[in-house]
Structures are given as structure tokens and as C-alpha cells.
C-alpha positions in Angstrom: 148.2 143.6 11.6 147.3 140.4 9.8 147.6 140.6 6.1 144.4 140.5 4.0 144.5 137.6 1.6 143.1 138.8 -1.7 141.8 137.1 -4.8 141.5 139.1 -8.0 138.8 138.3 -10.6 138.5 140.0 -14.0 138.2 138.8 -17.6 140.6 141.6 -18.7 144.3 140.7 -18.1 145.4 144.3 -18.2 142.8 145.1 -15.4 144.2 142.3 -13.3 147.8 143.5 -13.9 146.9 147.0 -12.8 145.1 145.8 -9.6 148.1 143.5 -8.8 150.5 146.5 -9.3 148.4 148.7 -7.0 148.2 146.1 -4.3 151.9 145.5 -4.6 152.5 149.0 -3.3 150.2 148.6 -0.3 151.1 147.2 3.2 149.0 144.6 4.9 147.8 142.7 1.8 148.9 139.5 0.0 147.5 138.3 -3.3 146.6 134.6 -3.2 145.4 134.2 -6.8 143.7 135.5 -10.0 140.7 134.3 -11.9 139.7 135.2 -15.5 136.0 134.5 -15.4 133.2 134.0 -13.0 133.2 130.2 -12.9 137.0 130.2 -12.2 136.5 132.9 -9.5 133.9 130.8 -7.8 136.1 127.7 -7.8 139.1 129.6 -6.4 137.1 131.3 -3.7 135.9 128.0 -2.4 139.4 126.4 -2.7 141.6 129.3 -1.5 139.2 130.9 1.0 140.5 134.4 0.6 139.6 137.2 3.0 138.6 139.5 0.2 137.8 139.3 -3.5 138.2 142.3 -5.9 135.6 141.2 -8.4 134.7 142.5 -11.8 131.0 142.6 -12.5 130.8 142.3 -16.3 132.4 138.9 -17.2 131.3 136.4 -19.8 129.2 133.5 -18.5 128.8 133.9 -14.7 129.2 137.6 -13.9 130.4 139.0 -10.7 126.9 139.5 -9.2 126.2 135.8 -10.0 129.5 134.8 -8.2 128.5 136.7 -5.1 125.0 135.2 -5.1 126.3 131.7 -5.5 128.8 131.7 -2.6 127.7 129.7 0.4 127.5 131.8 3.6 130.3 129.8 5.3 132.7 130.4 2.4 131.9 134.0 1.6 134.8 136.5 1.7 134.4 140.3 1.7 133.7 141.5 -1.8 134.7 144.7 -3.5 133.2 145.1 -6.9 135.3 146.7 -9.6 133.6 147.9 -12.8 133.6 150.4 -15.5 129.9 151.3 -15.1 128.2 153.0 -12.1 124.7 151.7 -13.0 125.5 148.4 -11.3 125.7 150.1 -7.9 122.2 149.2 -6.6 122.7 145.5 -7.4 126.2 145.5 -5.9 125.0 146.8 -2.5 122.0 144.4 -2.7 124.5 141.5 -2.4 126.2 143.2 0.6 129.4 144.2 -1.1 131.9 146.0 1.1 132.5 148.6 -1.6 132.2 149.5 -5.3 135.1 150.9 -7.3 135.0 152.4 -10.8 137.7 151.7 -13.3 140.3 153.0 -13.7 140.8 152.3 -10.0 142.2 155.2 -8.0 144.9 154.1 -5.5 143.6 156.2 -2.6 140.1 155.0 -3.2 141.3 151.4 -3.3 143.1 151.9 0.0 140.0 153.2 1.7 138.0 150.3 0.3 140.5 147.8 1.7 140.3 149.5 5.1 136.6 149.2 5.1 136.8 145.5 4.2 139.3 144.9 7.0 136.9 146.6 9.5 134.0 144.5 8.3 136.0 141.3 8.7 136.9 142.3 12.3 133.2 142.9 13.0 131.6 139.7 11.9 130.2 139.3 15.4 129.9 142.9 16.6 128.4 144.2 19.8 125.7 146.8 19.6 126.4 149.6 17.1 126.5 153.2 18.1 123.5 154.5 20.0 120.9 156.0 17.7 120.6 159.8 17.7 117.5 161.8 18.3 115.9 161.1 15.0 116.3 157.3 15.3 117.8 155.0 12.7 117.6 154.6 8.9 116.3 151.4 7.4 117.9 150.3 4.2 117.0 147.3 2.0 119.2 144.3 1.8 118.9 140.8 0.3 116.6 139.4 3.0 114.6 142.5 4.0 115.8 145.7 5.7 118.8 146.5 7.8 118.9 149.1 10.6 121.6 151.7 10.1 122.2 153.9 13.2 122.6 157.5 12.2 125.2 157.9 14.9 127.4 155.5 12.9 127.2 157.4 9.6 130.4 159.3 8.7 129.2 161.0 5.6 126.5 160.8 2.9 126.6 161.5 -0.8 124.0 161.6 -3.5 124.1 159.0 -6.2 121.4 159.7 -8.9 118.1 158.6 -7.4 119.8 157.1 -4.3 122.1 158.2 -1.5 125.1 156.4 -0.2 125.4 156.2 3.6 129.1 155.7 4.4 130.0 154.1 7.8 133.4 152.7 9.0 132.3 149.2 8.0 130.5 149.7 4.7 128.3 151.8 2.6 124.6 151.4 2.4 122.4 152.5 -0.5 119.0 154.1 0.1 116.5 155.4 -2.3 115.5 158.9 -1.0 115.8 162.5 -2.1 118.4 164.7 -0.3 115.5 167.0 0.7 113.6 164.2 2.4 116.9 162.9 4.0 117.6 166.4 5.4 114.3 166.4 7.2 115.1 162.9 8.7 118.5 164.1 9.8 117.2 167.3 11.5 118.6 167.4 15.1 121.4 165.0 14.4 125.2 165.7 14.2 125.2 165.2 10.4 125.5 168.5 8.6 124.6 169.2 5.0 127.6 170.8 3.3 126.6 170.5 -0.3 123.4 169.9 -2.3 124.9 166.4 -2.7 126.6 165.7 0.6 126.3 165.5 4.4 129.2 165.1 6.8 129.7 164.4 10.5 131.9 167.3 11.8 134.0 165.2 14.1 135.1 163.1 11.1 136.7 166.2 9.5 140.5 166.1 9.7 141.3 169.2 7.6 139.5 172.0 5.8 141.0 173.4 2.6 139.9 177.0 1.8 140.3 179.2 -1.3 138.0 182.2 -1.4 134.4 180.8 -1.5 135.6 177.3 -2.2 136.2 174.7 0.5 137.0 171.0 0.6 136.7 168.9 3.7 139.2 166.1 4.1 137.8 163.4 6.4 139.8 161.2 8.7 139.8 158.3 6.2 141.2 160.6 3.5 137.9 161.2 1.7 137.5 164.7 0.2 134.1 166.3 0.3 133.3 169.5 -1.6 131.5 172.3 0.3 128.9 174.2 -1.7 129.2 178.0 -1.6 125.8 178.4 0.0 126.7 176.1 2.8 130.0 177.7 3.9 128.5 179.9 6.6 126.7 177.0 8.2 129.8 174.9 8.2 131.9 177.8 9.7 129.5 178.1 12.6 129.4 174.4 13.4 133.1 173.8 13.1 134.1 177.0 14.8 136.1 178.3 11.8 134.3 181.6 11.3 
């Protein structure tokens, strides 16, 4: 496995130190540099050509979103935004970020984000994505218009305020839709609603933790998804755990 070459960019030295420490405990990554503001980050990205940048959003001068927007297409690495505020999420996905992490960064969540970035780098010239299921595809907005997301390629979905996040192996997509309307669109597909705020694809479930009327699904990538009490019977029937 080729190591991911990673650049860190944050105006807080303690945040950089923490990320560097977390990365130091992970296999398959190498840190190629650090930057303390957006302008420096932009210069180092162009000079060092990292595979991936862990990029803070709120920095003085040129912020992280500005850095992403300024990068030429032929020098653009994968980007994982790291921020203390979740209200930047729509803008982050609008610039095609691989992922979006909240501070303080959880090591397991970081590892999953790195895995997603690695898959994206290996799929820069992909063949056709998974065949669409019976209800067709979902269209999500991006910087240049709309992107087709095959439902067959979605591993799980979570609600995020007025949006939903569609999680695939390569990246997450943000779509403005209610969970009720989304459930109608997903009728007849393999995705199952397991909580008022979540859908999962049963074949992505690696383990089910149960305690009375409480259940947690652990997906193959390590993600944990809570099952709502009112959805337990439906889940039991589909997964054959009744």
C-alpha cells in the first residue's frame, strides 16, 4: 500500500500537534509539511503536491474554503476539512471535500476519513459506478451543477439539520431533503430506515450490539449507527435476527 502524503494546515499550533500525533500512530501515511495559514497552505500544496490536505476552515486571511477554491484542478489534492463548527458543512461539500471532521478529532473517525480519501484517489478515472436500483439515482448539487449518486453505492445515510449526508465508499454527499421525503424516494431499494435520523444498507452491517430495546449497528468501515426502538422489529426481519 502506497503511503498517503499528507499536509496539515491550521492556524493553531496545538491543533497541528494533535493531528500530527494522531497520524503518527497510523499506518500508510506520511506527513510532508505543515502550514499555519491559508496563504502558506496554498503555497505548500502547489510546491509539495501532497495526496491529501487536512485543512482547517477558519484561518485568518485566506480561509480553508478559499484555499480549496483557489487550487488549480491539476494541483488539487484530496481535502479533509477540520473545524470546530458544523455549520460549514454545506460549503465544505460544495467544494468537493472528501470528508469533514469536527474538533477535537476522533482517531477512529480520522482513520475512516483517510480511508475514504485513499479510495477517492484510486478512483480518479473510475469505470461506471454501481448499477442504479429500482428507484433510480439521487442528484446532489456540486460546484458546477448536479452530480448523479447511484443509490446502489450508498452505504448509509444520516440526517444533518436541514440536510442528509449520503455516505459512499468514496465520499459523502450533502442533499437538502427531509427524511420523510427521502424515505419515499428509497422505497423498494435495499436501504433500510433504522432510526428517525438514519438509513443503512444491511449488507454493510458487520455486527449488531443489543441490550434490551437498544441496538447499535457497526458497519464494515467501523461506523456505529444507533437503531431507534420503533425500528427494531423491521431491522430484525430484514437482517434475519428475530
